[in-house]
Each structure stands twice: as C-alpha cells, then as structure tokens.
DRENVOGU-594079 format. One record per residue (C-alpha): residue number from 1; x, y, z. Coordinates in nm, 2 decimals, padded with zeros to 4 digits. Layout:
<rs>
num / px / py / pz
NUM / X / Y / Z
...
</rs>
This chain:
<rs>
num / px / py / pz
1 / -05.26 / -02.01 / -00.36
2 / -05.13 / -01.73 / -00.59
3 / -05.08 / -01.51 / -00.29
4 / -04.88 / -01.78 / -00.11
5 / -04.67 / -01.84 / -00.42
6 / -04.60 / -01.47 / -00.45
7 / -04.48 / -01.45 / -00.09
8 / -04.26 / -01.76 / -00.14
9 / -04.12 / -01.60 / -00.46
10 / -04.04 / -01.28 / -00.27
11 / -03.87 / -01.47 / 00.01
12 / -03.68 / -01.68 / -00.24
13 / -03.56 / -01.37 / -00.43
14 / -03.45 / -01.21 / -00.10
15 / -03.25 / -01.53 / -00.02
16 / -03.09 / -01.51 / -00.36
17 / -03.01 / -01.14 / -00.32
18 / -02.85 / -01.20 / 00.02
19 / -02.63 / -01.47 / -00.11
20 / -02.47 / -01.24 / -00.37
21 / -02.15 / -01.05 / -00.29
22 / -02.09 / -01.21 / 00.05
23 / -01.72 / -01.27 / -00.04
24 / -01.46 / -01.10 / -00.26
25 / -01.32 / -01.44 / -00.34
26 / -01.45 / -01.53 / -00.69
27 / -01.52 / -01.90 / -00.63
28 / -01.67 / -01.84 / -00.29
29 / -01.90 / -01.57 / -00.43
30 / -02.01 / -01.81 / -00.71
31 / -02.06 / -02.09 / -00.46
32 / -02.28 / -01.89 / -00.23
33 / -02.52 / -01.76 / -00.50
34 / -02.52 / -02.03 / -00.77
35 / -02.55 / -02.33 / -00.54
36 / -02.84 / -02.16 / -00.36
37 / -03.00 / -02.08 / -00.70
38 / -02.96 / -02.44 / -00.83
39 / -03.10 / -02.59 / -00.51
40 / -03.41 / -02.36 / -00.49
41 / -03.49 / -02.37 / -00.86
42 / -03.41 / -02.74 / -00.91
43 / -03.15 / -02.67 / -01.18
44 / -02.91 / -02.94 / -01.27
45 / -02.58 / -02.75 / -01.33
46 / -02.42 / -02.42 / -01.41
47 / -02.10 / -02.28 / -01.54
48 / -01.93 / -01.94 / -01.61
49 / -01.73 / -01.94 / -01.93
50 / -01.50 / -01.68 / -02.09
51 / -01.39 / -01.65 / -02.45
52 / -01.01 / -01.61 / -02.46
53 / -00.82 / -01.62 / -02.79
54 / -01.12 / -01.78 / -02.96
55 / -01.14 / -02.06 / -02.70
56 / -01.40 / -02.11 / -02.44
57 / -01.25 / -02.13 / -02.09
58 / -01.43 / -02.23 / -01.78
59 / -01.41 / -01.99 / -01.48
60 / -01.65 / -02.17 / -01.26
61 / -01.86 / -02.49 / -01.27
62 / -02.10 / -02.67 / -01.04
63 / -02.10 / -02.96 / -01.02
64 / -01.74 / -02.97 / -01.12
65 / -01.64 / -03.18 / -01.42
66 / -01.33 / -03.34 / -01.56
67 / -01.03 / -03.12 / -01.59
68 / -00.98 / -03.21 / -01.96
69 / -01.33 / -03.07 / -02.04
70 / -01.27 / -02.73 / -01.88
71 / -01.11 / -02.57 / -02.18
72 / -01.22 / -02.63 / -02.53
73 / -01.25 / -02.45 / -02.86
74 / -01.54 / -02.66 / -02.98
75 / -01.82 / -02.52 / -02.76
76 / -02.01 / -02.38 / -03.06
77 / -02.32 / -02.30 / -02.86
78 / -02.13 / -02.12 / -02.59
79 / -01.93 / -01.92 / -02.85
80 / -02.25 / -01.82 / -03.02
81 / -02.42 / -01.71 / -02.70
82 / -02.13 / -01.50 / -02.59
83 / -02.10 / -01.34 / -02.93
84 / -02.48 / -01.25 / -02.92
85 / -02.44 / -01.10 / -02.57
86 / -02.81 / -01.12 / -02.47
87 / -03.01 / -01.35 / -02.24
88 / -03.12 / -01.67 / -02.41
89 / -03.32 / -01.99 / -02.35
90 / -03.26 / -02.28 / -02.57
91 / -03.35 / -02.65 / -02.58
92 / -03.08 / -02.91 / -02.56
93 / -03.13 / -03.21 / -02.79
94 / -02.92 / -03.46 / -02.99
95 / -02.82 / -03.19 / -03.24
96 / -02.64 / -02.96 / -02.99
97 / -02.57 / -03.16 / -02.68
98 / -02.20 / -03.18 / -02.77
99 / -02.18 / -02.81 / -02.81
100 / -02.22 / -02.71 / -02.45
101 / -01.98 / -02.77 / -02.15
102 / -02.21 / -03.02 / -01.98
103 / -02.31 / -03.33 / -02.18
104 / -02.69 / -03.35 / -02.14
105 / -02.90 / -03.54 / -02.39
106 / -03.20 / -03.32 / -02.33
107 / -03.34 / -03.03 / -02.13
108 / -03.29 / -02.66 / -02.15
109 / -03.01 / -02.41 / -02.10
110 / -03.04 / -02.05 / -01.99
111 / -02.76 / -01.80 / -02.09
112 / -02.69 / -01.47 / -01.92
113 / -02.41 / -01.24 / -02.05
114 / -02.18 / -01.12 / -01.77
115 / -01.95 / -00.91 / -01.99
116 / -01.86 / -00.89 / -02.36
117 / -01.66 / -01.21 / -02.34
118 / -01.81 / -01.39 / -02.04
119 / -02.14 / -01.56 / -01.97
120 / -02.33 / -01.77 / -01.72
121 / -02.50 / -02.10 / -01.84
122 / -02.76 / -02.26 / -01.62
123 / -02.88 / -02.61 / -01.72
124 / -03.19 / -02.82 / -01.64
125 / -03.21 / -03.17 / -01.79
126 / -03.56 / -03.23 / -01.66
127 / -03.75 / -02.94 / -01.83
128 / -03.83 / -02.85 / -02.19
129 / -03.95 / -02.50 / -02.12
130 / -03.88 / -02.21 / -01.88
131 / -04.15 / -01.95 / -01.80
132 / -04.07 / -01.60 / -01.91
133 / -04.19 / -01.47 / -01.57
134 / -03.92 / -01.68 / -01.40
135 / -03.66 / -01.55 / -01.64
136 / -03.76 / -01.19 / -01.57
137 / -03.73 / -01.25 / -01.20
138 / -03.37 / -01.38 / -01.25
139 / -03.25 / -01.09 / -01.46
140 / -03.20 / -00.83 / -01.18
141 / -03.04 / -01.09 / -00.96
142 / -02.79 / -01.18 / -01.24
143 / -02.72 / -00.81 / -01.29
144 / -02.63 / -00.78 / -00.92
145 / -02.43 / -01.10 / -00.94
146 / -02.24 / -00.96 / -01.24
147 / -02.15 / -00.65 / -01.04
148 / -02.02 / -00.87 / -00.75
149 / -01.80 / -01.07 / -00.99
150 / -01.65 / -00.75 / -01.13
151 / -01.57 / -00.65 / -00.77
152 / -01.41 / -01.00 / -00.71
153 / -01.19 / -00.97 / -01.02
154 / -01.09 / -00.61 / -00.93
155 / -01.00 / -00.72 / -00.58
156 / -00.80 / -01.02 / -00.71
157 / -00.61 / -00.79 / -00.94
158 / -00.54 / -00.54 / -00.66
159 / -00.44 / -00.82 / -00.42
160 / -00.20 / -00.96 / -00.69
161 / -00.06 / -00.61 / -00.74
162 / -00.01 / -00.56 / -00.37
163 / 00.17 / -00.89 / -00.34
164 / 00.39 / -00.80 / -00.63
165 / 00.46 / -00.46 / -00.47
166 / 00.55 / -00.63 / -00.14
167 / 00.79 / -00.85 / -00.32
168 / 00.94 / -00.55 / -00.50
169 / 00.96 / -00.35 / -00.18
170 / 01.15 / -00.63 / -00.01
171 / 01.38 / -00.67 / -00.31
172 / 01.45 / -00.30 / -00.30
173 / 01.53 / -00.31 / 00.07
174 / 01.76 / -00.61 / 00.02
175 / 01.92 / -00.43 / -00.27
176 / 01.97 / -00.11 / -00.07
177 / 02.13 / -00.31 / 00.21
178 / 02.37 / -00.49 / -00.04
179 / 02.46 / -00.16 / -00.21
180 / 02.51 / 00.01 / 00.12
181 / 02.75 / -00.27 / 00.23
182 / 02.93 / -00.28 / -00.10
183 / 02.98 / 00.10 / -00.11
184 / 03.08 / 00.13 / 00.26
185 / 03.34 / -00.15 / 00.23
186 / 03.58 / 00.03 / 00.00
187 / 03.53 / 00.35 / 00.21
188 / 03.65 / 00.16 / 00.52
189 / 03.94 / 00.02 / 00.33
190 / 04.05 / 00.37 / 00.22
191 / 04.02 / 00.50 / 00.57
192 / 04.23 / 00.21 / 00.70
193 / 04.50 / 00.28 / 00.44
194 / 04.51 / 00.65 / 00.53
195 / 04.56 / 00.56 / 00.90
196 / 04.84 / 00.32 / 00.80
197 / 05.01 / 00.60 / 00.60
198 / 04.98 / 00.84 / 00.89
199 / 05.11 / 00.58 / 01.13
200 / 05.40 / 00.46 / 00.92
201 / 05.51 / 00.80 / 00.80
202 / 05.42 / 01.03 / 01.09
203 / 05.78 / 01.17 / 01.11
204 / 05.82 / 01.24 / 00.74
205 / 05.47 / 01.37 / 00.64
206 / 05.46 / 01.74 / 00.58
207 / 05.18 / 01.96 / 00.72
208 / 05.03 / 01.99 / 00.37
209 / 05.01 / 01.62 / 00.32
210 / 04.86 / 01.56 / 00.67
211 / 04.60 / 01.84 / 00.59
212 / 04.52 / 01.67 / 00.26
213 / 04.48 / 01.33 / 00.42
214 / 04.25 / 01.48 / 00.68
215 / 04.04 / 01.62 / 00.40
216 / 04.01 / 01.28 / 00.25
217 / 03.90 / 01.15 / 00.59
218 / 03.64 / 01.41 / 00.61
219 / 03.50 / 01.33 / 00.27
220 / 03.50 / 00.96 / 00.35
221 / 03.29 / 01.04 / 00.66
222 / 03.06 / 01.25 / 00.45
223 / 03.02 / 00.98 / 00.19
224 / 02.94 / 00.73 / 00.47
225 / 02.67 / 00.96 / 00.60
226 / 02.54 / 01.01 / 00.25
227 / 02.51 / 00.63 / 00.19
228 / 02.34 / 00.58 / 00.53
229 / 02.10 / 00.87 / 00.45
230 / 02.01 / 00.72 / 00.11
231 / 01.95 / 00.39 / 00.27
232 / 01.71 / 00.54 / 00.53
233 / 01.54 / 00.75 / 00.26
234 / 01.48 / 00.46 / 00.03
235 / 01.34 / 00.23 / 00.29
236 / 01.15 / 00.47 / 00.53
237 / 00.81 / 00.39 / 00.37
238 / 00.88 / 00.03 / 00.31
239 / 01.00 / -00.10 / 00.64
240 / 00.75 / -00.30 / 00.85
241 / 00.52 / -00.10 / 01.09
242 / 00.60 / -00.18 / 01.45
243 / 00.33 / 00.00 / 01.65
244 / 00.38 / 00.05 / 02.02
245 / 00.25 / 00.26 / 02.30
246 / 00.49 / 00.55 / 02.29
247 / 00.54 / 00.81 / 02.56
248 / 00.63 / 01.11 / 02.35
249 / 00.84 / 01.26 / 02.64
250 / 01.06 / 00.95 / 02.65
251 / 01.10 / 00.95 / 02.27
252 / 01.21 / 01.32 / 02.29
253 / 01.46 / 01.25 / 02.57
254 / 01.61 / 00.96 / 02.36
255 / 01.64 / 01.19 / 02.06
256 / 01.80 / 01.48 / 02.24
257 / 02.04 / 01.25 / 02.42
258 / 02.15 / 01.08 / 02.10
259 / 02.19 / 01.42 / 01.92
260 / 02.38 / 01.59 / 02.20
261 / 02.22 / 01.93 / 02.24
262 / 02.49 / 02.20 / 02.26
263 / 02.51 / 02.37 / 02.60
264 / 02.41 / 02.71 / 02.46
265 / 02.08 / 02.58 / 02.32
266 / 01.78 / 02.52 / 02.55
267 / 01.51 / 02.27 / 02.45
268 / 01.18 / 02.39 / 02.59
269 / 00.87 / 02.17 / 02.60
270 / 00.55 / 02.38 / 02.62
271 / 00.31 / 02.12 / 02.74
272 / 00.26 / 01.77 / 02.88
273 / 00.34 / 01.54 / 02.59
274 / 00.08 / 01.27 / 02.50
275 / 00.11 / 00.89 / 02.48
276 / 00.02 / 00.76 / 02.14
277 / 00.03 / 00.43 / 01.95
278 / 00.27 / 00.48 / 01.66
279 / 00.59 / 00.34 / 01.51
280 / 00.86 / 00.48 / 01.75
281 / 01.14 / 00.44 / 01.50
282 / 00.98 / 00.66 / 01.24
283 / 00.88 / 00.92 / 01.51
284 / 01.24 / 00.93 / 01.63
285 / 01.37 / 00.98 / 01.28
286 / 01.13 / 01.26 / 01.22
287 / 01.22 / 01.44 / 01.55
288 / 01.59 / 01.38 / 01.52
289 / 01.61 / 01.53 / 01.17
290 / 01.41 / 01.84 / 01.25
291 / 01.58 / 01.91 / 01.58
292 / 01.92 / 01.85 / 01.42
293 / 01.82 / 02.10 / 01.15
294 / 01.72 / 02.35 / 01.41
295 / 02.06 / 02.32 / 01.59
296 / 02.25 / 02.39 / 01.27
297 / 02.05 / 02.71 / 01.21
298 / 02.12 / 02.86 / 01.56
299 / 02.43 / 03.07 / 01.55
300 / 02.37 / 03.31 / 01.84
301 / 02.50 / 03.27 / 02.19
302 / 02.16 / 03.17 / 02.34
303 / 01.95 / 02.94 / 02.13
304 / 01.60 / 02.80 / 02.19
305 / 01.41 / 02.51 / 02.05
306 / 01.05 / 02.50 / 02.15
307 / 00.84 / 02.18 / 02.11
308 / 00.47 / 02.14 / 02.15
309 / 00.25 / 01.84 / 02.07
310 / -00.13 / 01.78 / 02.10
311 / -00.39 / 01.55 / 01.97
312 / -00.66 / 01.67 / 01.73
313 / -00.91 / 01.39 / 01.66
314 / -00.70 / 01.11 / 01.51
315 / -00.40 / 01.34 / 01.43
316 / -00.10 / 01.40 / 01.64
317 / 00.01 / 01.77 / 01.59
318 / 00.38 / 01.86 / 01.64
319 / 00.52 / 02.21 / 01.64
320 / 00.90 / 02.26 / 01.66
321 / 01.03 / 02.62 / 01.66
322 / 01.38 / 02.76 / 01.68
323 / 01.53 / 03.11 / 01.70
324 / 01.78 / 03.04 / 01.43
325 / 01.87 / 03.24 / 01.12
326 / 01.55 / 03.16 / 00.94
327 / 01.48 / 03.06 / 00.58
328 / 01.39 / 03.28 / 00.28
329 / 01.04 / 03.21 / 00.14
330 / 01.18 / 03.11 / -00.20
331 / 01.35 / 02.81 / -00.03
332 / 01.05 / 02.69 / 00.17
333 / 00.98 / 02.41 / -00.08
334 / 01.34 / 02.35 / -00.19
335 / 01.46 / 02.24 / 00.15
336 / 01.24 / 01.93 / 00.14
337 / 01.41 / 01.81 / -00.18
338 / 01.66 / 01.53 / -00.17
339 / 02.03 / 01.64 / -00.14
340 / 01.93 / 02.00 / -00.07
341 / 02.11 / 02.18 / 00.21
342 / 02.09 / 02.56 / 00.26
343 / 02.34 / 02.60 / 00.54
344 / 02.65 / 02.54 / 00.32
345 / 02.76 / 02.27 / 00.56
346 / 02.97 / 02.02 / 00.36
347 / 02.91 / 01.76 / 00.63
348 / 02.54 / 01.76 / 00.56
349 / 02.41 / 01.50 / 00.32
350 / 02.10 / 01.71 / 00.24
351 / 01.86 / 01.42 / 00.33
352 / 01.73 / 01.51 / 00.67
353 / 01.42 / 01.71 / 00.57
354 / 01.36 / 01.48 / 00.27
355 / 01.33 / 01.19 / 00.52
356 / 01.10 / 01.40 / 00.73
357 / 00.87 / 01.48 / 00.44
358 / 00.86 / 01.11 / 00.34
359 / 00.76 / 01.01 / 00.69
360 / 00.49 / 01.27 / 00.69
361 / 00.36 / 01.14 / 00.36
362 / 00.37 / 00.79 / 00.49
363 / 00.13 / 00.89 / 00.77
364 / -00.10 / 01.08 / 00.52
365 / -00.01 / 01.39 / 00.71
366 / 00.11 / 01.74 / 00.64
367 / 00.41 / 01.96 / 00.71
368 / 00.40 / 02.34 / 00.70
369 / 00.69 / 02.58 / 00.73
370 / 00.68 / 02.93 / 00.88
371 / 01.01 / 03.11 / 00.85
372 / 01.18 / 03.43 / 00.74
373 / 01.54 / 03.55 / 00.76
374 / 01.63 / 03.66 / 01.12
375 / 01.30 / 03.53 / 01.27
376 / 01.37 / 03.16 / 01.32
377 / 01.18 / 02.87 / 01.18
378 / 00.87 / 02.68 / 01.29
379 / 00.77 / 02.34 / 01.15
380 / 00.40 / 02.25 / 01.20
381 / 00.34 / 01.88 / 01.14
382 / 00.03 / 01.66 / 01.15
383 / 00.05 / 01.28 / 01.14
384 / -00.27 / 01.08 / 01.09
385 / -00.29 / 00.79 / 01.33
386 / -00.55 / 00.60 / 01.13
387 / -00.31 / 00.40 / 00.91
388 / -00.29 / 00.05 / 00.76
389 / -00.51 / -00.23 / 00.89
390 / -00.44 / -00.16 / 01.25
391 / -00.61 / 00.12 / 01.43
392 / -00.36 / 00.30 / 01.66
393 / -00.49 / 00.39 / 02.00
394 / -00.48 / 00.74 / 02.15
395 / -00.41 / 00.77 / 02.52
396 / -00.46 / 01.11 / 02.68
</rs>
C-alpha cells in the first residue's frame, strides 16, 4: 500500500511540475498549475495577493470572487503572513475568518511566500490539519512556480515596453514625415520665388545677381537633400521589415541604373551573386550609399568599382572596392559619423555612410574599412540574416 502511494505521489508531483511554466501569461500560468493542484489535492480555493501601499491586492484567485472583495486593507491575516515571509499553516475559525480573502467559517489555510510583498494562499474548508510530509512535498513545487511567475512578470514588463517603443517609433516616424514636409515647403516656395525673379527680370539682372541667385538655388537643393537624408537616417531602423526573395544581381542593376555610373568608371562583379531573403529597400540603400561614395572618390581617367558577395552560414558578405583616392587611417571611424564628409563636396549631406552603418547595425552585422591615401578603399560588410521573428531563407 505504501509503495503504491509513493508511486502515486511521484506521478502527482510530476504532473504538478509539468503544469508549471507552460505559459508566459500570468493568469494562464496560474490556471495551469493551481487548478491542477486544487483538483488533485482536494483544496477548496487559492489566491495570490500582493501588498501595495499597505493594502492587500489580489493578483489571482480561483474560484473567482466578487470584484469588490478583490482589494482590501483589512486582510489582517494576509498582511501578517506576507510580513512574516515564511511558509505557514493556520486554522480558520470564527476568530479569523473575516481576515482572509475567502470567507470560510472553518478549515485550514496554507501560506507560501512568493516575494517580499507577495504570497500564495491555499484554502481547505474540510480539513483541520495538514501533514508536514505533504507540505514538504509542495515546497519545491512552489519554488518552481515562484520562478515561473517572476518570468511571467518580466515578460509582461518587456512586452509592455516593446509596445510602448513601437508606439514611440511610429510617433517618431510620423513626426519626421511632418517635419520633413514642413521644412521642404518653404524651400519650394523660395525656389519658386527665385525662378519668378529670374523670369520677370531676365533682361535687367546683372551677372553677379544671377550668380548669387544660382548659389541660393544650389543651397536650397543641398538643404533638400539634407532633410531627405535626415528623414532616411532617423527611420532606417524603425520602418517595417518587408522580406522578399531578392536577386542580388537585379538589386545591383537597379542601384547602378538609378545612380548613373559615369562612363569612365567600370563596375566589375567578381562572382555570381546569390539570391537571399532580405529587405530589398534597406539593401538598396546600403549599396547605393557605398557605390555613390566610391564614385566621388575616383578622380582618375579610368575608375573601377569591384563588387563581390558570398554567403557564410547565415551571413551575407559584401565586399566593395574602388581605386579612388583612399582615406587616411585617422578618418576611418570619422567617416561613419553623421554629417561628416571628407571630400569637401558642398553638395554632400554627410549622411551616406552614417545610413550604411545604421543598416549594418540593424542587421547585427559589421562593416570594416581598408584604405590608405592613393590605394583606394574597400568596404567589407557582413549582414546577419537571422533577424526578428522571421527566419530569412538562403538560396544558393
């Protein structure tokens, strides 16, 4: 008989253990474990309470009870148990039955501390004692249950934080769009006024005035590019991921066609480019900014931009080299900073390589620069393709 009981106890403990931590939702986790515990051990009810501002608040109850009973400052028994912070067994009778969340006239209550301000009560209105052996069996289960509740609360906080961040990111994107529109609108107005002045006074304007108006036009264009660049930079890691099967060769063709490669520069692809599942917009932005940067650095009559890509496990490797003027080592970090431009080009907003770096960071990747004056520049980039909840596919 004792042997059979021991086997049943072991099976029951296993069932209890398997019911713990099956969900990161607080209520579901409590339901799975505590309802099983109450059913198998023939307990009457249970509740988890927390002391907040000297009041006892219910976090979970089964069976549920009236809403008005869920928060009270008068649960003297619960308050004392939480303050004591140790497992307890006590008898419920006429002297204390109003001092616990469930109104039983008799029975026993078990208390298990879950934290310095939180505890679990288990009630049985049919018993007057509870064997110490049974209590000792429950202690390791309650400890595991406590850990699972900590995980649930941590997950809830993280989930709440992520939702707040999503809202803030969307607000930032909306704000950036509004600011971009509000800043560009007066630029367009100024440009229109300049054109009117040129048109209405084309016979009386001096060469000096026309030159000055052209300079204003150039600065308006630069300001427009700067606003556009800031908008891209501020939203590059917040825009939605739109994964697609991307033929790297097609993306590269689109980029070179949109840039307009000068006739004296040859773009050389060293190998058959792979097909990957990635966000094509971010990949285009990355390639466009690096290739544009390479074009600006090539001053000789015959220029070359060499591109090579390959897959290494779940990382796409990209190498882009040029035979341009090169970059001094002291500027290797500086060029990735926002608004930094080393070519002295007033038309450059100084955002291209900053955007590249931000895209690389978004993909948990890396970017390495090899360059010296007179020896061209090579950017070696690695983009991790194991990102977010979706698992991108690699197609060789």
